[in-house]
C-alpha positions as CSV (number, residue, x, y, z in Angstrom):
1,X,86.0,90.8,79.1
2,X,87.2,88.8,82.0
3,X,89.1,86.5,79.8
4,X,90.7,89.0,78.0
5,X,91.8,90.5,81.3
6,X,92.6,87.3,82.9
7,X,94.9,87.0,79.9
8,X,96.8,90.2,80.4
9,X,97.5,89.4,84.3
10,X,99.1,86.1,83.2
11,X,101.0,88.1,80.2
12,X,102.1,90.2,83.0
13,X,103.2,87.8,85.5
14,X,105.3,85.8,82.6
15,X,106.8,89.8,81.9
16,X,107.8,90.0,85.8
17,X,109.9,87.0,85.5
18,X,111.6,88.0,82.3
19,X,112.2,91.5,83.1
20,X,114.1,90.6,86.4
21,X,115.7,88.2,85.1
22,X,117.1,90.5,82.6
23,X,117.2,93.7,85.1
24,X,119.3,91.4,87.8
25,X,121.7,89.7,85.0
26,X,122.5,93.4,83.5
27,X,123.0,96.6,86.2
28,X,120.4,96.3,88.5
29,X,120.6,94.0,91.7
30,X,117.5,92.7,93.4
31,X,117.5,94.6,96.4
32,X,116.9,97.9,93.8
33,X,114.6,96.1,91.8
34,X,112.6,95.2,94.9
35,X,113.1,98.8,96.2
36,X,111.8,100.4,93.4
37,X,109.0,98.0,92.8
38,X,107.9,98.6,96.2
39,X,107.9,102.3,96.8
40,X,106.2,103.0,93.0
41,X,103.4,100.6,94.0
42,X,103.1,102.3,97.4
43,X,102.8,106.0,95.8
44,X,100.2,104.8,93.1
45,X,97.7,103.2,95.7
46,X,98.6,105.8,98.3
47,X,94.9,107.7,97.8
48,X,93.5,103.6,98.5
49,X,95.5,103.6,101.7
50,X,94.4,106.6,102.5
51,X,90.5,105.8,102.1
52,X,90.7,102.0,102.9
53,X,93.3,102.1,105.7
54,X,96.0,99.6,106.2
55,X,95.4,98.4,109.8
56,X,93.9,94.7,110.2
57,X,91.6,94.3,112.2
58,X,90.4,90.7,113.8
59,X,93.1,88.4,112.6
60,X,95.7,86.1,114.4
61,X,99.2,87.3,114.4
62,X,100.1,84.7,111.9
63,X,97.4,85.5,109.7
64,X,98.5,89.0,110.0
65,X,102.0,88.6,109.5
66,X,101.1,86.6,106.3
67,X,98.5,89.2,104.5
68,X,100.4,92.2,105.5
69,X,104.0,91.1,104.6
70,X,103.9,88.4,102.3
71,X,102.3,89.0,99.0
72,X,104.3,92.6,97.8
73,X,107.4,92.4,100.0
74,X,108.6,89.1,100.7
75,X,107.2,86.2,98.5
76,X,108.6,88.4,95.5
77,X,111.7,89.2,96.7
78,X,112.5,85.6,97.4
79,X,111.3,84.6,93.5
80,X,113.3,87.6,92.4
81,X,116.6,86.3,94.2
82,X,116.0,83.1,92.6
83,X,116.3,84.7,89.3
84,X,119.9,85.8,90.2
85,X,121.0,82.1,89.6
86,X,118.7,80.5,87.6
87,X,116.3,81.2,84.1
88,X,113.2,82.8,83.6
89,X,111.5,80.0,82.1
90,X,112.9,77.8,84.9
91,X,111.1,80.5,87.3
92,X,108.1,80.0,85.6
93,X,107.0,76.4,85.6
94,X,108.7,76.2,89.8
95,X,107.1,79.3,91.2
96,X,103.8,80.3,89.7
97,X,103.7,76.6,88.0
98,X,103.9,75.0,91.6
99,X,101.3,77.0,93.6
100,X,98.4,75.0,93.1
101,X,101.0,71.9,94.5
102,X,101.4,74.0,97.3
103,X,97.7,75.4,97.7
104,X,96.4,71.9,97.6
105,X,99.1,70.5,100.3
106,X,98.2,73.6,102.4
107,X,94.7,73.2,102.6
108,X,94.5,69.9,103.4
109,X,97.3,70.5,106.1
110,X,95.5,73.7,107.6
111,X,91.9,73.6,107.1
112,X,91.1,69.7,105.6
113,X,90.5,70.1,102.6
114,X,90.7,67.5,100.7
115,X,91.4,67.4,96.7
116,X,89.2,65.3,94.2
117,X,90.7,62.8,92.2
118,X,91.0,64.1,89.0
119,X,92.6,67.4,91.0
120,X,95.4,64.8,92.8
121,X,96.7,63.6,89.2
122,X,97.1,67.1,88.1
123,X,99.3,68.1,91.3
124,X,101.1,64.8,90.8
125,X,101.6,65.8,87.3
126,X,102.8,69.2,88.4
127,X,105.1,67.5,90.8
128,X,106.9,65.4,88.1
129,X,107.0,68.4,86.0
130,X,108.9,70.8,88.6
131,X,111.1,67.4,89.6
132,X,111.8,67.2,85.7
133,X,113.0,70.9,85.2
134,X,114.9,70.4,88.4
135,X,116.9,67.6,87.6
136,X,117.2,68.4,83.8
137,X,119.4,72.0,84.9
138,X,121.1,69.5,87.3
139,X,122.4,66.9,84.9
140,X,122.9,69.7,82.2
141,X,125.8,71.1,84.9
142,X,126.0,74.4,82.9
143,X,125.4,76.5,86.1
144,X,126.7,74.6,89.6
145,X,124.2,77.5,91.2
146,X,120.8,77.0,89.5
147,X,119.5,74.9,92.4
148,X,119.7,77.8,94.3
149,X,117.5,79.2,92.6
150,X,114.8,76.5,92.1
151,X,114.9,76.3,96.2
152,X,113.9,79.6,96.2
153,X,111.2,79.3,93.4
154,X,109.6,76.7,95.3
155,X,109.5,78.5,99.0
156,X,108.7,81.5,97.1
157,X,105.4,79.4,95.5
158,X,105.1,77.9,99.1
159,X,104.9,81.0,101.1
160,X,102.5,83.0,98.6
161,X,100.0,79.5,98.7
162,X,99.9,79.6,102.3
163,X,99.5,83.6,102.0
164,X,96.5,82.7,100.2
165,X,94.4,80.4,102.7
166,X,95.0,83.2,105.0
167,X,93.4,85.7,103.0
168,X,90.7,83.9,101.6
169,X,89.9,83.2,105.8
170,X,89.9,86.7,106.5
171,X,87.7,87.7,104.2
172,X,88.9,90.9,103.3
173,X,88.4,92.9,99.5
174,X,90.9,92.6,97.2
175,X,92.0,96.1,96.6
176,X,92.1,96.4,100.5
177,X,94.7,92.6,100.9
178,X,96.5,94.8,97.9
179,X,97.1,97.8,100.0
180,X,97.7,96.3,103.0
181,X,100.3,94.1,101.6
182,X,102.1,97.2,99.9
183,X,102.0,99.7,103.0
184,X,103.5,97.2,105.6
185,X,106.1,95.2,102.7
186,X,107.4,98.7,101.7
187,X,107.5,99.8,105.7
188,X,109.0,96.6,106.3
189,X,111.4,95.5,103.4
190,X,112.6,98.6,102.0
191,X,114.9,99.7,105.2
192,X,116.6,96.0,105.3
193,X,117.2,96.2,101.5
194,X,119.3,99.4,102.2
195,X,121.1,97.8,104.7
196,X,122.3,95.1,102.8
197,X,124.4,97.8,101.1
198,X,122.9,96.5,98.2
199,X,120.7,99.5,96.7
200,X,122.5,102.6,95.2
201,X,121.4,102.5,91.5
202,X,125.1,103.5,90.7
203,X,125.4,101.6,87.9
204,X,122.0,102.6,86.0
205,X,121.0,105.6,84.5
206,X,117.5,107.6,85.0
207,X,115.8,106.1,81.9
208,X,116.7,102.9,83.3
209,X,114.8,103.3,86.5
210,X,111.8,105.0,85.3
211,X,111.5,101.9,82.9
212,X,111.9,99.4,85.6
213,X,109.5,101.7,88.0
214,X,106.9,101.7,85.3
215,X,106.6,98.0,84.8
216,X,107.7,96.1,88.5
217,X,105.8,98.9,90.3
218,X,102.6,100.0,87.9
219,X,102.4,97.1,85.4
220,X,103.1,94.2,88.2
221,X,102.7,95.3,91.7
222,X,99.6,96.7,91.2
223,X,97.6,96.2,87.9
224,X,98.4,92.5,87.5
225,X,96.9,92.1,90.9
226,X,93.4,94.2,90.3
227,X,93.1,92.3,86.9
228,X,93.8,89.1,88.6
229,X,90.5,90.1,91.1
230,X,88.5,91.4,88.6
231,X,89.0,88.0,87.0
232,X,88.2,86.1,89.9
233,X,84.8,87.9,90.5
234,X,83.6,87.4,87.0
235,X,85.1,83.7,86.2
236,X,85.5,82.3,89.8
237,X,88.7,80.7,91.3
238,X,88.7,77.8,89.4
239,X,88.6,78.9,85.9
240,X,91.0,81.6,86.7
241,X,93.6,79.1,88.6
242,X,93.4,77.2,84.8
243,X,94.5,80.1,83.2
244,X,98.0,80.3,85.4
245,X,99.2,77.4,83.1
246,X,99.6,80.0,81.0
247,X,102.3,81.5,82.9
248,X,105.0,78.8,82.9
249,X,104.8,78.8,79.0
250,X,104.6,82.2,78.4
251,X,107.7,82.6,80.6
252,X,109.5,79.7,78.4
253,X,108.9,82.1,75.5
254,X,109.9,85.1,77.0
255,X,113.3,83.2,78.2
256,X,113.9,82.2,74.9
257,X,113.2,85.0,72.7
258,X,114.5,88.1,74.9
259,X,117.2,86.7,77.1
260,X,118.3,84.2,74.6
261,X,118.1,81.4,77.4
262,X,118.7,77.8,76.3
263,X,115.7,75.5,76.8
264,X,116.3,71.4,76.5
265,X,114.0,68.7,76.1
266,X,113.4,67.6,79.7
267,X,112.9,70.9,80.4
268,X,110.2,71.4,77.8
269,X,108.6,68.4,79.0
270,X,108.8,69.3,82.7
271,X,107.2,72.5,81.7
272,X,104.0,71.3,79.6
273,X,103.6,68.7,82.7
274,X,103.1,71.5,84.9
275,X,101.0,73.4,82.6
276,X,99.0,70.2,81.9
277,X,98.7,69.7,85.9
278,X,97.7,73.4,86.6
279,X,94.5,72.9,84.3
280,X,93.6,69.5,85.8
281,X,94.3,70.8,89.5
282,X,92.4,73.5,89.4
283,X,89.2,72.0,89.5
284,X,88.2,73.6,85.9
285,X,87.2,70.7,84.3
286,X,85.3,68.8,87.6
287,X,82.9,72.3,86.5
288,X,82.8,71.7,83.2
289,X,81.6,68.1,83.8
290,X,79.3,69.2,86.2
291,X,77.3,71.5,84.4
């Protein structure tokens, strides 16, 4: 059952990338998509907010900021902004795909955790694959602003990795971390989004709004996080992280099928290297060898 739940969570992440790219390439602005996501997810989880509370205690200032603002608001907004410039397939490789690389780097810098040789090979594969995806698009030259999306994907993954480290150290339950992030993220970011002047919903109808609310707010903002947390409890972090390698592949497939994105050979090779690197960097193969 845990594997089915994890596959569902990974599929939802890929849906997030493809759906966001589709929404902001049509009638929605990035700010409108994020507003609907945060408000809907906050309403759905309101009973949990009341029961569990949204005040973090005993945490440093940096830890509080990272846990309260990063997972539900800042990182998704940065990645969504990147989808305005670059394709869903690129985002799969450069956002969730490079997460193990950033996690290993900041685990070493912040808490002194050193990866094994096999994990280093995986991290190197992720790095080379990510560079391959970026260089392929730059050399192609079909979109001169694609590099902006790539930088935003990498920044979003970097910030998410830092958040993950602080969240583990905080010792919070997954649901509590989710509601804290949603409450403070909504309270902080939604007013900022309205101040940009890009939230009017003047170009969309009610059916499109409801569809985005269900996909972004309920399916992605709440359900994917819960499924992922259950999978971590059942399988452990290593095997769970290994399944993250499916995200770049599913995002590539979704981009081609649903968005008619053009994928070059170099891009496919880069995404393949990222997927293999995620499996190696997760440590799941080492776990199997040790059993």
